[in-house]
FIFI-485189 format. One record per residue (C-alpha): residue in three letters; x, y negated, z. Coordinates in pm, whole numbers, padded with zeros to 5 digits, always signed. Layout:
<pts>
ALAXYZ/...
</pts>
This chain:
<pts>
UNK+05693-04667+13793/UNK+05814-04921+14063/UNK+05842-04789+14418/UNK+05868-04986+14740/UNK+06031-04923+15067/UNK+05792-04693+15276/UNK+05645-04496+14969/UNK+05601-04130+15016/UNK+05734-03940+14700/UNK+05793-03606+14563/UNK+06065-03499+14339/UNK+05960-03405+13977/UNK+06239-03167+13882/UNK+06281-02983+14210/UNK+06099-02886+14529/UNK+06055-03143+14825/UNK+06027-03514+14864/UNK+06075-03787+15130/UNK+06026-04152+15195/UNK+06169-04451+14982/UNK+06418-04604+15235/UNK+06591-04857+15012/UNK+06545-05011+14659/UNK+06895-04994+14485/UNK+06791-05132+14156/UNK+06468-05184+13957/UNK+06521-04827+13841/UNK+06657-04634+14128/UNK+06579-04588+14506/UNK+06707-04413+14800/UNK+06479-04125+14910/UNK+06521-04022+15294/UNK+06441-03652+15301/UNK+06339-03422+15604/UNK+06689-03369+15738/UNK+06769-03748+15745/UNK+06983-03764+15448/UNK+06938-04028+15183/UNK+06961-03931+14811/UNK+06984-04185+14530/UNK+06708-04103+14267/UNK+06605-04259+13945/UNK+06233-04369+13946/UNK+06125-04143+13645/UNK+06218-03853+13856/UNK+05982-03930+14131/UNK+05595-03921+14173/UNK+05396-04121+14453/UNK+05210-03929+14732/UNK+04930-04062+14895/UNK+04998-04223+15232/UNK+04755-04218+15536/UNK+04725-04565+15660/UNK+04736-04651+16037/UNK+04391-04810+16013/UNK+04231-04484+15911/UNK+04305-04367+16271/UNK+04185-04512+16602/UNK+04480-04740+16684/UNK+04474-04686+17067/UNK+04466-04292+17001/UNK+04786-04307+16768/UNK+04973-04520+17030/UNK+04895-04275+17307/UNK+04965-03980+17106/UNK+05298-04130+17016/UNK+05372-04216+17384/UNK+05302-03850+17510/UNK+05481-03686+17231/UNK+05786-03486+17325/UNK+06103-03630+17183/UNK+06265-03411+16921/UNK+06655-03413+16886/UNK+06652-03797+16941/UNK+06835-04001+17203/UNK+06619-04104+17482/UNK+06678-04485+17425/UNK+06595-04477+17058/UNK+06273-04624+16951/UNK+06154-04514+16603/UNK+05791-04567+16518/UNK+05829-04422+16151/UNK+06073-04359+15886/UNK+06127-04725+15810/UNK+06107-04881+16148/UNK+06408-04924+16398/UNK+06477-05074+16727/UNK+06621-05420+16747/UNK+06967-05489+16886/UNK+06991-05788+17102/UNK+07304-06001+17094/UNK+07297-06219+17398/UNK+07635-06382+17282/UNK+07448-06540+16989/UNK+07218-06720+17206/UNK+06842-06675+17277/UNK+06575-06725+17014/UNK+06203-06770+17069/UNK+06007-06449+17123/UNK+05760-06391+16850/UNK+05688-06230+16516/UNK+05950-06314+16228/UNK+05994-06271+15866/UNK+06355-06217+15745/UNK+06516-06209+15422/UNK+06871-06050+15470/UNK+07138-06016+15183/UNK+07246-05661+15154/UNK+07596-05791+15066/UNK+07684-06002+15394/UNK+08023-06121+15207/UNK+07834-06258+14895/UNK+07514-06427+15069/UNK+07374-06572+14737/UNK+07396-06262+14526/UNK+07275-05907+14508/UNK+06956-05753+14661/UNK+06758-05899+14959/UNK+06612-05672+15228/UNK+06279-05819+15345/UNK+06194-05733+15705/UNK+05906-05795+15963/UNK+06055-05831+16305/UNK+05837-05779+16629/UNK+06061-05970+16878/UNK+05798-05942+17159/UNK+05694-05697+17428/UNK+05365-05619+17257/UNK+05272-05348+17029/UNK+05140-05497+16703/UNK+04930-05428+16397/UNK+05008-05632+16097/UNK+04875-05697+15741/UNK+05082-05902+15490/UNK+04937-06081+15186/UNK+05142-06235+14920/UNK+05010-06502+14678/UNK+05001-06428+14304/UNK+05080-06675+14030/UNK+04698-06674+13947/UNK+04604-06780+14294/UNK+04478-06427+14427/UNK+04619-06279+14731/UNK+04774-05928+14703/UNK+04782-05707+15006/UNK+05148-05602+15014/UNK+05171-05399+15327/UNK+05019-05291+15673/UNK+05136-05092+15971/UNK+05184-05062+16324/UNK+05504-05171+16512/UNK+05651-05099+16867/UNK+05791-05368+17080/UNK+06135-05524+16981/UNK+06146-05344+16657/UNK+06199-05432+16269/UNK+06036-05281+15975/UNK+06177-05284+15632/UNK+05901-05414+15387/UNK+06101-05397+15065/UNK+06432-05464+14900/UNK+06405-05708+14611/UNK+06602-05858+14344/UNK+06686-06220+14323/UNK+06420-06257+14050/UNK+06152-06154+14277/UNK+06202-06428+14550/UNK+05947-06645+14415/UNK+05677-06364+14450/UNK+05784-06331+14823/UNK+05781-06715+14895/UNK+05420-06770+14977/UNK+05173-06546+15170/UNK+04969-06482+15492/UNK+05045-06260+15773/UNK+04786-06134+16022/UNK+04877-05975+16362/UNK+04689-05786+16635/UNK+04879-05772+16980/UNK+04837-05485+17223/UNK+04934-05389+17569/UNK+04810-05088+17798/UNK+04830-05342+18112/UNK+04835-05711+18081/UNK+04725-06024+18263/UNK+04596-06175+17941/UNK+04469-06079+17594/UNK+04611-06272+17307/UNK+04415-06397+17023/UNK+04477-06224+16678/UNK+04736-06425+16484/UNK+04690-06566+16129/UNK+05019-06732+16000/UNK+05076-06879+15641/UNK+05425-06921+15497/UNK+05560-07093+15193/UNK+05910-07205+15101/UNK+06089-07304+14783/UNK+06276-06995+14616/UNK+06587-07223+14546/UNK+06619-07236+14935/UNK+06767-06876+14937/UNK+07032-06987+14693/UNK+07174-07207+14963/UNK+07434-07053+15179/UNK+07322-07273+15468/UNK+06970-07102+15484/UNK+07120-06790+15609/UNK+07179-06786+15993/UNK+07275-06578+16281/UNK+07022-06475+16537/UNK+07028-06295+16872/UNK+06821-05998+16731/UNK+06987-05929+16404/UNK+07353-05827+16327/UNK+07336-06002+15984/UNK+07301-06355+15848/UNK+06937-06391+15727/UNK+06683-06629+15633/UNK+06432-06643+15899/UNK+06077-06779+15940/UNK+05910-06762+16283/UNK+05532-06668+16204/UNK+05404-06649+16536/UNK+05575-06766+16871/UNK+05436-06551+17148/UNK+05458-06808+17439/UNK+05215-07038+17249/UNK+04982-06790+17119/UNK+04625-06862+17229/UNK+04468-06634+17503/UNK+04118-06520+17458/UNK+04104-06361+17814/UNK+04292-06386+18148/UNK+04294-06150+18456/UNK+04104-06259+18761/UNK+04372-06107+18969/UNK+04645-06328+19126/UNK+04906-06073+19057/UNK+05074-06130+18708/UNK+05159-05804+18556/UNK+05384-05938+18266/UNK+05459-06305+18306/UNK+05607-06440+17987/UNK+05919-06622+18019/UNK+05978-06934+17805/UNK+06288-06902+17593/UNK+06449-07196+17428/UNK+06570-07161+17068/UNK+06935-07134+17052/UNK+07126-07406+16888/UNK+07289-07320+16567/UNK+07678-07322+16545/UNK+07805-07620+16366/UNK+07983-07478+16042/UNK+08335-07624+15959/UNK+08281-07882+15684/UNK+08446-07749+15375/UNK+08402-08070+15175/UNK+08651-08256+15408/UNK+08969-08114+15216/UNK+08806-08243+14897/UNK+08757-08602+14986/UNK+08903-08888+14794/UNK+08750-09156+15029/UNK+08520-09143+15339/UNK+08201-09084+15125/UNK+08338-08945+14793/UNK+08493-08609+14708/UNK+08645-08417+14391/UNK+08594-08037+14382/UNK+08771-07832+14113/UNK+08567-07511+14059/UNK+08828-07327+13818/UNK+08888-06991+13967/UNK+09249-07038+14006/UNK+09203-07348+14216/UNK+08978-07155+14468/UNK+09172-06835+14520/UNK+09498-06684+14429/UNK+09376-06328+14435/UNK+09135-06291+14143/UNK+09321-06076+13897/UNK+09072-05783+13988/UNK+08768-05989+13941/UNK+08541-05947+13649/UNK+08356-06239+13499/UNK+08057-06186+13724/UNK+08258-06182+14034/UNK+08439-06488+13945/UNK+08109-06661+13872/UNK+07966-06553+14191/UNK+08269-06683+14379/UNK+08246-07022+14215/UNK+07881-07055+14284/UNK+07914-06981+14653/UNK+08180-07245+14668/UNK+07978-07496+14484/UNK+07674-07459+14708/UNK+07886-07457+15018/UNK+08052-07775+14918/UNK+07722-07935+14813/UNK+07565-07855+15150/UNK+07870-07973+15328/UNK+07851-08305+15141/UNK+07493-08354+15241/UNK+07566-08275+15601/UNK+07860-08515+15590/UNK+07661-08806+15437/UNK+07882-08820+15123/UNK+07728-09039+14835/UNK+07942-08909+14526/UNK+08084-08556+14454/UNK+08256-08483+14137/UNK+08255-08100+14047/UNK+08499-07999+13785/UNK+08366-07691+13615/UNK+08536-07676+13277/UNK+08374-07628+12928/UNK+08401-07262+12850/UNK+08058-07109+12764/UNK+07873-07327+12990/UNK+07741-07044+13222/UNK+07880-07217+13541/UNK+07744-07549+13448/UNK+07402-07416+13368/UNK+07371-07224+13717/UNK+07476-07549+13874/UNK+07210-07759+13724/UNK+06932-07508+13835/UNK+07048-07563+14187/UNK+07089-07938+14165/UNK+06732-07986+14020/UNK+06568-07859+14354/UNK+06721-08148+14554/UNK+06471-08444+14576/UNK+06756-08691+14693/UNK+07019-08597+14434/UNK+07090-08723+14069/UNK+07357-08590+13846/UNK+07520-08676+13523/UNK+07842-08610+13303/UNK+08134-08739+13497/UNK+08370-08996+13338/UNK+08532-08839+13034/UNK+08833-09068+13051/UNK+08905-08918+13403/UNK+08782-08568+13395/UNK+08732-08479+13021/UNK+08412-08279+12911/UNK+08396-08036+13175/UNK+08294-08221+13495/UNK+07958-08328+13668/UNK+07910-08637+13883/UNK+07657-08592+14168/UNK+07506-08876+14336/UNK+07349-08837+14688/UNK+07106-09075+14863/UNK+07043-09052+15245/UNK+06731-09211+15389/UNK+06873-09230+15729/UNK+07227-09347+15653/UNK+07280-09717+15579/
</pts>
């Protein structure tokens, strides 16, 4: 059986159980037990328990009970709604992002952004309590209800940890949100937000950005901006209890253009992807590590060439078993303004690909 983050489970071969806190592989998960420890456990050693939905309780009652509950051995400033929800850390040095509800895809391995598992978060970067419901679009066109829960202000909730093969499943969906405050000068309309992106986007290093509310690089979608959310009712009082402050979106830091050191002319470049040309320290790398390193460098150079308005880039990948070339072709096919072909055999032999780039706003 396949489990997702937040599932309440019991151990088959021993007493006790806990909550799935992270998906390690398709066959293994982390189970967070009562004392806070996380235990790696095989899926076939677990059984799913029934979870009580927050919609089976009166929402306002659950909030008030939580607000008046005496803290149990937790720091006073720690905000934890349930086992999978944590307080956001705000990093002012990274700028100020728009207040709102975000979806985030965060690589678990921040050193290799294009490989390994992705943690999918819902982020409540607002001063409102929210109730949310998330639906994903299936391949047959039907809508699958994936998750629903309640969130405190300025918190994030881990929806799932997914393999790269599952990105397509999480690339199209609908998010619904209800906003609540005990005292407010206005009542916000419920939010309905659709999202959709090409799965190949998450195989581009430039898609992962820093933000003022996450400590990691992440692919972020702003589902609802709180400052422009429609209002269904306003207070008749002159006093404003919680005036929203408009926040401008932080400008992303411009990356250093890696393609510049490979230029052979102002608009052309040659990039040798042989591992010995990219790094001197590869003696401890296995084949998968080397392929990941080469693919990261390839995508970084390709994105840098697009930003720098280059028109032609030669990528030397060698012959070998053709794995690197095949992976490169999969990425190149996702670009509408790119054509590619085998490079000149006289100049580069059999192991090189010529990439031609068109820029609509460049003459």
